[in-house]
N, C-alpha and C positions, 0 to 999 in steps of 0.2 A: 739733879741737873735736868733742865728742860731740854727735850730733844724734839725738833720739828724737822720732818723729812725735807730733803732738797727739792727744789722746784725743777721739773724737767723742762717745761716750756711755759713761761708765764711772766709775771711781774712781781717785783718786790718794791713796795713803797716804804722807803727808809727815811730816817731822820724826822719823823713826825714828832711834834712837840708832845711831851708826855701828857696823856689824858685826852688827846684829840683822836687817837686811833679808833675808838668805838664810833665816834661821830662820822669819821670819814668812811669807816667800814659800812655803816648803815646808809650813808649818803650814796655810796656806790652800789647799794642793793646786794651786797655780798652775803647777807644772811639768808637770801632766797635762792642762791645758786646751787647747781648740781655738781659743780667741780670743787676740788679741795681748796680751802682757804684757811689762813691762820692769822689771828690777831695776837701779837705779843706786846704786852704792855710793861712799862717801867724797866726797860732794858738798860743796864748801865752803859753810859757813853762818856768817853773822855772829853768830848767837846761840849756836850749838852747836859751832862749830869745824868739825866734819864731821858729815854725816848721811847716811842712806840714804833712798831714795824707791822706792816701788813704783807703777807705772802699770798699770792694768787697763782694757782697752778693752771693758768689759762691766760691767753692774751685777750684783754678786753679794751674797749674804747674808754678813755678817760679824758675829761676836759681839763687839760693841763693848766689853763688860765685860772680855773677855779682853785685847783691845788696850789698854784702860785700865789693866789690871793689869800688863801687860808694860811699858808706858811711858805715863804719863798726859800726856806732852807730844806724843804723836802726834796729827796732824790728818788727817781723811779729807775730801777734796774730792769732791763729787758733780758730775760733768760731764755736761751735756746740750747737744747741738749745739755742741760745742767751747767751752762757757763754763761757769765754775763757778756752779752754781745753789744750792749749799749747802755750808757748811763745818761739819764736826762735830768739835768738840774733845773729845778723850778726857778722862776723869777717873777717879779711883780708884773702882771700884764698892764699894758698901757691903758686898757679900757676893759670894763666888765659890764655885761648886760644881763639883767634878770638874775643876778647872783645874790644881791642883798637888796633890802628895801630901804628907801629913804625914810629917815626918822622925822623929817619936817612935815607936820600935819597940813601945812599949807601948800606943799609941793603938788604939782599937777598929777604926778604919778600915783598919788594916794587917791585922788577923786576920779581920775580918768584911767580906768584899769587897762585900756588898750595901749597906753603910753608905756614904753619899756623903761624899766628902772636902769638907767645908764649912768655909770660913774667913770670918770677919767682920772688917771694918776697925775697928781699935781706936785708931789714932793716924794721922790724916790727914797731919800734918806730917812724920812719920817714915816714912810709907807702911807701917805695921806691921799685919799681919793675925794673927788668933788662931784656932787650930783650935777649932771649936765643941765638940769632944769632950774634948780633953786640954789645951787652953790653950797648946799649942806655938806659938811666934811665927815668922812668916815676913815678910820684907821684900819688898815689891813693887818693880817697876821693873827697869831693865836691870842685871843682876848675874849671877854664875855660877849662883845657885840657880834662875834663870829657865829653865834647861835642862829642868827638870821639865815645864814647860808644853809644850815641843816634843816630849817623849817620849811623851805620852799619846795 
């Protein structure tokens, strides 16, 4: 049985799509921290089958819009004195800027690097985003295209 100590004051990022934990862990820069962190992968889940969990024994700033874009099912639990004091459920942000790159080679954001890569949510049910400059479509959530998020 795997045993991971309780978090005294920190964050638990839960309900991460299985396999995305290492990417989020590295995106957050947790491999370079001086405080205790844990990445637990392929945890059995009744609702998801398998999931990843990240435990951080510290309060850090996280861009929740990026987490919501990666996977709107993610939950962030804020822990104080070893108790959950707040649950933050992610949701698809209405707009994301400089999170992903437009795939359209003719988009102005590709040739003019000062122009921000901006996408707006156009279909919440399908998790579709549209480039504000060229109308190229991108699907949010766990998928191969999400690799762009972790390359920035």
